[in-house]
N, CA, C and O atoms as a GROMACS GRO file, in nm:
protein
  344
    1MET      N    1   9.990  10.013  11.890
    1MET     CA    2  10.091  10.130  11.966
    1MET      C    3  10.226  10.054  11.953
    1MET      O    4  10.268   9.940  11.972
    2PRO      N    5  10.297  10.234  11.890
    2PRO     CA    6  10.434  10.201  11.910
    2PRO      C    7  10.548  10.221  12.022
    2PRO      O    8  10.561  10.342  12.042
    3ARG      N    9  10.605  10.172  12.073
    3ARG     CA   10  10.674  10.135  12.208
    3ARG      C   11  10.826  10.250  12.196
    3ARG      O   12  10.907  10.263  12.104
    4TYR      N   13  10.821  10.292  12.280
    4TYR     CA   14  10.888  10.398  12.294
    4TYR      C   15  11.038  10.369  12.405
    4TYR      O   16  11.039  10.327  12.521
    5VAL      N   17  11.100  10.390  12.357
    5VAL     CA   18  11.270  10.380  12.543
    5VAL      C   19  11.325  10.516  12.568
    5VAL      O   20  11.359  10.603  12.487
    6TYR      N   21  11.327  10.516  12.664
    6TYR     CA   22  11.316  10.637  12.783
    6TYR      C   23  11.453  10.643  12.886
    6TYR      O   24  11.476  10.565  12.978
    7LYS      N   25  11.513  10.728  12.856
    7LYS     CA   26  11.654  10.745  12.949
    7LYS      C   27  11.591  10.815  13.087
    7LYS      O   28  11.489  10.883  13.073
    8CYS      N   29  11.649  10.800  13.220
    8CYS     CA   30  11.622  10.875  13.287
    8CYS      C   31  11.768  10.949  13.334
    8CYS      O   32  11.872  10.882  13.334
    9LEU      N   33  11.769  11.044  13.362
    9LEU     CA   34  11.881  11.136  13.385
    9LEU      C   35  11.946  11.122  13.511
    9LEU      O   36  12.065  11.131  13.542
   10ASP      N   37  11.816  11.093  13.598
   10ASP     CA   38  11.824  11.062  13.730
   10ASP      C   39  11.900  10.959  13.806
   10ASP      O   40  11.960  10.946  13.913
   11CYS      N   41  11.861  10.880  13.679
   11CYS     CA   42  11.919  10.727  13.749
   11CYS      C   43  11.981  10.637  13.652
   11CYS      O   44  12.017  10.520  13.670
   12GLU      N   45  11.988  10.714  13.540
   12GLU     CA   46  12.054  10.638  13.407
   12GLU      C   47  11.970  10.539  13.391
   12GLU      O   48  12.056  10.474  13.332
   13CYS      N   49  11.890  10.476  13.391
   13CYS     CA   50  11.825  10.396  13.340
   13CYS      C   51  11.705  10.452  13.212
   13CYS      O   52  11.623  10.537  13.177
   14LEU      N   53  11.774  10.330  13.183
   14LEU     CA   54  11.638  10.295  13.034
   14LEU      C   55  11.540  10.178  13.057
   14LEU      O   56  11.566  10.062  13.092
   15PHE      N   57  11.380  10.256  13.019
   15PHE     CA   58  11.269  10.152  12.996
   15PHE      C   59  11.206  10.141  12.924
   15PHE      O   60  11.293  10.159  12.839
   16GLU      N   61  11.121  10.126  12.868
   16GLU     CA   62  11.049  10.070  12.765
   16GLU      C   63  10.917  10.126  12.788
   16GLU      O   64  10.884  10.148  12.904
   17VAL      N   65  10.856  10.145  12.714
   17VAL     CA   66  10.695  10.190  12.728
   17VAL      C   67  10.604  10.219  12.604
   17VAL      O   68  10.649  10.271  12.501
   18ILE      N   69  10.509  10.191  12.616
   18ILE     CA   70  10.384  10.147  12.496
   18ILE      C   71  10.279  10.257  12.493
   18ILE      O   72  10.168  10.252  12.547
   19HIS      N   73  10.309  10.318  12.450
   19HIS     CA   74  10.141  10.422  12.443
   19HIS      C   75  10.089  10.507  12.314
   19HIS      O   76  10.081  10.450  12.205
   20HIS      N   77  10.068  10.591  12.323
   20HIS     CA   78   9.988  10.657  12.168
   20HIS      C   79  10.100  10.782  12.164
   20HIS      O   80  10.146  10.854  12.252
   21TYR      N   81  10.120  10.771  12.016
   21TYR     CA   82  10.208  10.838  11.978
   21TYR      C   83  10.236  11.043  12.062
   21TYR      O   84  10.330  11.114  12.098
   22ARG      N   85  10.053  11.053  12.051
   22ARG     CA   86  10.065  11.192  12.079
   22ARG      C   87  10.127  11.231  12.243
   22ARG      O   88  10.167  11.341  12.283
   23ASN      N   89  10.119  11.080  12.332
   23ASN     CA   90  10.131  11.101  12.503
   23ASN      C   91  10.302  11.075  12.500
   23ASN      O   92  10.374  11.019  12.417
   24THR      N   93  10.332  11.144  12.631
   24THR     CA   94  10.446  11.097  12.652
   24THR      C   95  10.471  11.026  12.791
   24THR      O   96  10.379  11.015  12.872
   25GLN      N   97  10.588  10.982  12.813
   25GLN     CA   98  10.597  10.961  12.959
   25GLN      C   99  10.650  11.018  13.082
   25GLN      O  100  10.767  10.993  13.108
   26GLU      N  101  10.603  11.069  13.138
   26GLU     CA  102  10.646  11.196  13.245
   26GLU      C  103  10.691  11.146  13.382
   26GLU      O  104  10.656  11.217  13.476
   27ALA      N  105  10.765  11.031  13.413
   27ALA     CA  106  10.825  10.963  13.528
   27ALA      C  107  10.878  10.869  13.474
   27ALA      O  108  10.849  10.797  13.379
   28CYS      N  109  11.003  10.877  13.580
   28CYS     CA  110  11.062  10.698  13.583
   28CYS      C  111  11.020  10.590  13.638
   28CYS      O  112  10.996  10.585  13.758
   29LEU      N  113  11.005  10.494  13.560
   29LEU     CA  114  10.943  10.370  13.627
   29LEU      C  115  11.071  10.321  13.734
   29LEU      O  116  11.047  10.237  13.821
   30SER      N  117  11.166  10.363  13.723
   30SER     CA  118  11.270  10.276  13.863
   30SER      C  119  11.223  10.422  13.990
   30SER      O  120  11.164  10.424  14.097
   31CYS      N  121  11.270  10.496  13.927
   31CYS     CA  122  11.344  10.592  14.014
   31CYS      C  123  11.206  10.727  14.050
   31CYS      O  124  11.226  10.834  14.109
   32LYS      N  125  11.087  10.683  14.000
   32LYS     CA  126  10.977  10.823  13.986
   32LYS      C  127  11.042  10.935  13.922
   32LYS      O  128  10.974  10.996  13.839
   33GLY      N  129  11.133  10.965  13.938
   33GLY     CA  130  11.250  11.078  13.849
   33GLY      C  131  11.185  11.120  13.769
   33GLY      O  132  11.106  11.047  13.709
   34THR      N  133  11.199  11.287  13.734
   34THR     CA  134  11.070  11.377  13.597
   34THR      C  135  11.211  11.385  13.507
   34THR      O  136  11.182  11.395  13.388
   35GLU      N  137  11.366  11.383  13.531
   35GLU     CA  138  11.437  11.410  13.422
   35GLU      C  139  11.459  11.311  13.334
   35GLU      O  140  11.571  11.259  13.332
   36ILE      N  141  11.352  11.264  13.240
   36ILE     CA  142  11.352  11.198  13.113
   36ILE      C  143  11.349  11.264  12.987
   36ILE      O  144  11.286  11.363  12.951
   37TYR      N  145  11.429  11.186  12.926
   37TYR     CA  146  11.379  11.201  12.800
   37TYR      C  147  11.403  11.077  12.638
   37TYR      O  148  11.489  10.989  12.630
   38LYS      N  149  11.322  11.104  12.554
   38LYS     CA  150  11.296  10.998  12.487
   38LYS      C  151  11.480  10.943  12.426
   38LYS      O  152  11.570  11.020  12.394
   39TYR      N  153  11.485  10.794  12.427
   39TYR     CA  154  11.617  10.762  12.357
   39TYR      C  155  11.620  10.746  12.220
   39TYR      O  156  11.510  10.703  12.184
   40LEU      N  157  11.676  10.756  12.151
   40LEU     CA  158  11.672  10.743  12.023
   40LEU      C  159  11.726  10.592  11.981
   40LEU      O  160  11.676  10.538  11.883
   41GLY      N  161  11.823  10.529  12.052
   41GLY     CA  162  11.917  10.479  12.015
   41GLY      C  163  11.822  10.324  11.971
   41GLY      O  164  11.716  10.326  11.909
   42ASN      N  165  11.875  10.228  12.010
   42ASN     CA  166  11.800  10.046  11.989
   42ASN      C  167  11.701  10.062  12.071
   42ASN      O  168  11.711  10.115  12.181
   43PRO      N  169  11.595  10.016  12.022
   43PRO     CA  170  11.512   9.922  12.136
   43PRO      C  171  11.532   9.857  12.248
   43PRO      O  172  11.619   9.778  12.213
   44ILE      N  173  11.514   9.838  12.353
   44ILE     CA  174  11.530   9.680  12.439
   44ILE      C  175  11.491   9.618  12.403
   44ILE      O  176  11.383   9.628  12.344
   45ASN      N  177  11.562   9.507  12.420
   45ASN     CA  178  11.523   9.351  12.378
   45ASN      C  179  11.522   9.273  12.488
   45ASN      O  180  11.619   9.261  12.564
   46VAL      N  181  11.396   9.208  12.504
   46VAL     CA  182  11.392   9.122  12.649
   46VAL      C  183  11.359   8.995  12.592
   46VAL      O  184  11.296   8.922  12.668
   47ARG      N  185  11.397   8.930  12.429
   47ARG     CA  186  11.335   8.824  12.393
   47ARG      C  187  11.462   8.678  12.450
   47ARG      O  188  11.583   8.698  12.464
   48LYS      N  189  11.395   8.550  12.472
   48LYS     CA  190  11.502   8.477  12.472
   48LYS      C  191  11.534   8.449  12.351
   48LYS      O  192  11.478   8.508  12.259
   49GLU      N  193  11.667   8.319  12.319
   49GLU     CA  194  11.598   8.243  12.178
   49GLU      C  195  11.592   8.172  12.163
   49GLU      O  196  11.667   8.107  12.089
   50GLU      N  197  11.465   8.121  12.245
   50GLU     CA  198  11.379   7.937  12.237
   50GLU      C  199  11.292   8.063  12.179
   50GLU      O  200  11.291   8.018  12.064
   51SER      N  201  11.216   8.186  12.166
   51SER     CA  202  11.138   8.258  12.176
   51SER      C  203  11.094   8.247  11.968
   51SER      O  204  10.997   8.251  11.893
   52PHE      N  205  11.231   8.234  11.966
   52PHE     CA  206  11.260   8.247  11.765
   52PHE      C  207  11.259   8.136  11.713
   52PHE      O  208  11.270   8.129  11.590
   53LYS      N  209  11.247   8.025  11.787
   53LYS     CA  210  11.236   7.924  11.708
   53LYS      C  211  11.115   7.907  11.605
   53LYS      O  212  11.025   7.983  11.641
   54LYS      N  213  11.085   7.848  11.512
   54LYS     CA  214  10.982   7.816  11.416
   54LYS      C  215  10.947   7.650  11.460
   54LYS      O  216  10.961   7.581  11.359
   55SER      N  217  10.919   7.592  11.544
   55SER     CA  218  10.857   7.458  11.485
   55SER      C  219  10.752   7.449  11.586
   55SER      O  220  10.741   7.544  11.665
   56GLY      N  221  10.695   7.378  11.594
   56GLY     CA  222  10.573   7.314  11.673
   56GLY      C  223  10.458   7.463  11.679
   56GLY      O  224  10.422   7.542  11.591
   57LYS      N  225  10.432   7.454  11.808
   57LYS     CA  226  10.347   7.548  11.842
   57LYS      C  227  10.397   7.676  11.828
   57LYS      O  228  10.336   7.765  11.768
   58ASN      N  229  10.523   7.693  11.889
   58ASN     CA  230  10.581   7.844  11.885
   58ASN      C  231  10.603   7.890  11.731
   58ASN      O  232  10.669   7.993  11.726
   59LYS      N  233  10.566   7.842  11.608
   59LYS     CA  234  10.636   7.876  11.497
   59LYS      C  235  10.474   7.988  11.421
   59LYS      O  236  10.362   7.950  11.387
   60THR      N  237  10.534   8.120  11.422
   60THR     CA  238  10.465   8.257  11.426
   60THR      C  239  10.364   8.217  11.306
   60THR      O  240  10.385   8.185  11.189
   61GLY      N  241  10.229   8.233  11.391
   61GLY     CA  242  10.132   8.201  11.265
   61GLY      C  243  10.044   8.081  11.308
   61GLY      O  244   9.930   8.048  11.276
   62SER      N  245  10.102   8.049  11.359
   62SER     CA  246   9.996   7.880  11.392
   62SER      C  247   9.853   7.874  11.445
   62SER      O  248   9.752   7.806  11.427
   63VAL      N  249   9.902   8.001  11.537
   63VAL     CA  250   9.728   8.037  11.604
   63VAL      C  251   9.646   8.099  11.499
   63VAL      O  252   9.525   8.085  11.484
   64VAL      N  253   9.696   8.142  11.457
   64VAL     CA  254   9.590   8.200  11.366
   64VAL      C  255   9.536   8.090  11.236
   64VAL      O  256   9.433   8.060  11.174
   65ASN      N  257   9.674   8.057  11.243
   65ASN     CA  258   9.571   7.944  11.123
   65ASN      C  259   9.523   7.847  11.173
   65ASN      O  260   9.455   7.786  11.090
   66SER      N  261   9.526   7.779  11.318
   66SER     CA  262   9.452   7.707  11.337
   66SER      C  263   9.323   7.717  11.396
   66SER      O  264   9.235   7.631  11.398
   67THR      N  265   9.322   7.853  11.450
   67THR     CA  266   9.185   7.978  11.442
   67THR      C  267   9.086   7.928  11.278
   67THR      O  268   8.975   7.876  11.284
   68ILE      N  269   9.140   7.953  11.176
   68ILE     CA  270   9.106   7.960  11.061
   68ILE      C  271   9.009   7.852  11.019
   68ILE      O  272   8.897   7.860  10.968
   69GLU      N  273   9.099   7.728  11.060
   69GLU     CA  274   9.095   7.636  11.024
   69GLU      C  275   8.932   7.600  11.169
   69GLU      O  276   8.819   7.582  11.123
   70GLU      N  277   8.946   7.597  11.265
   70GLU     CA  278   8.856   7.548  11.358
   70GLU      C  279   8.700   7.665  11.290
   70GLU      O  280   8.586   7.620  11.290
   71LEU      N  281   8.722   7.762  11.257
   71LEU     CA  282   8.626   7.835  11.206
   71LEU      C  283   8.575   7.786  11.050
   71LEU      O  284   8.457   7.752  11.046
   72LYS      N  285   8.630   7.780  10.955
   72LYS     CA  286   8.655   7.728  10.827
   72LYS      C  287   8.518   7.567  10.837
   72LYS      O  288   8.422   7.535  10.766
   73GLN      N  289   8.583   7.505  10.967
   73GLN     CA  290   8.417   7.387  10.988
   73GLN      C  291   8.357   7.375  11.036
   73GLN      O  292   8.278   7.282  11.014
   74GLU      N  293   8.337   7.491  11.177
   74GLU     CA  294   8.240   7.539  11.188
   74GLU      C  295   8.139   7.586  11.071
   74GLU      O  296   8.020   7.572  11.100
   75LEU      N  297   8.177   7.656  10.902
   75LEU     CA  298   8.091   7.742  10.912
   75LEU      C  299   8.087   7.652  10.742
   75LEU      O  300   8.025   7.706  10.650
   76ASP      N  301   8.159   7.513  10.718
   76ASP     CA  302   8.085   7.401  10.679
   76ASP      C  303   7.968   7.292  10.764
   76ASP      O  304   7.869   7.236  10.717
   77GLN      N  305   8.015   7.289  10.888
   77GLN     CA  306   7.924   7.228  10.925
   77GLN      C  307   7.722   7.338  10.903
   77GLN      O  308   7.642   7.285  10.827
   78ASP      N  309   7.686   7.454  10.965
   78ASP     CA  310   7.629   7.536  10.946
   78ASP      C  311   7.583   7.579  10.798
   78ASP      O  312   7.492   7.658  10.772
   79LYS      N  313   7.673   7.504  10.696
   79LYS     CA  314   7.609   7.512  10.563
   79LYS      C  315   7.541   7.382  10.589
   79LYS      O  316   7.419   7.394  10.601
   80ALA      N  317   7.587   7.263  10.600
   80ALA     CA  318   7.511   7.136  10.596
   80ALA      C  319   7.348   7.153  10.664
   80ALA      O  320   7.233   7.144  10.621
   81LYS      N  321   7.423   7.186  10.815
   81LYS     CA  322   7.281   7.234  10.877
   81LYS      C  323   7.221   7.285  10.792
   81LYS      O  324   7.181   7.202  10.711
   82ARG      N  325   7.187   7.411  10.763
   82ARG     CA  326   7.107   7.498  10.628
   82ARG      C  327   7.027   7.408  10.499
   82ARG      O  328   6.922   7.386  10.437
   83ARG      N  329   7.164   7.379  10.515
   83ARG     CA  330   7.100   7.248  10.355
   83ARG      C  331   7.016   7.137  10.375
   83ARG      O  332   6.951   7.085  10.283
   84LYS      N  333   7.015   7.093  10.509
   84LYS     CA  334   6.937   6.942  10.530
   84LYS      C  335   6.757   7.072  10.630
   84LYS      O  336   6.638   7.040  10.632
   85ASP      N  337   6.802   7.162  10.672
   85ASP     CA  338   6.697   7.200  10.732
   85ASP      C  339   6.552   7.266  10.546
   85ASP      O  340   6.436   7.248  10.507
   86ALA      N  341   6.674   7.336  10.509
   86ALA     CA  342   6.593   7.342  10.361
   86ALA      C  343   6.523   7.272  10.269
   86ALA      O  344   6.482   7.328  10.167
   0.00000   0.00000   0.00000
């Protein structure tokens, strides 16, 4: 789902909300004010620099790759067992 940035006119707060494109945010997350609008500026980034490192377990796709390898091993074991049973 897409992320939307809203600005509250009551408290001047910017906040990010993830929701379906047909939905709208009805109230500010901070002050619960209803005078909000979609902010068309840059989205809020709260990431730390460490999250961008591409080494070790933080490398992009490492979880997916390890899961694929595990599933390949399970498949190979299953194939070997079926050959043995046949």
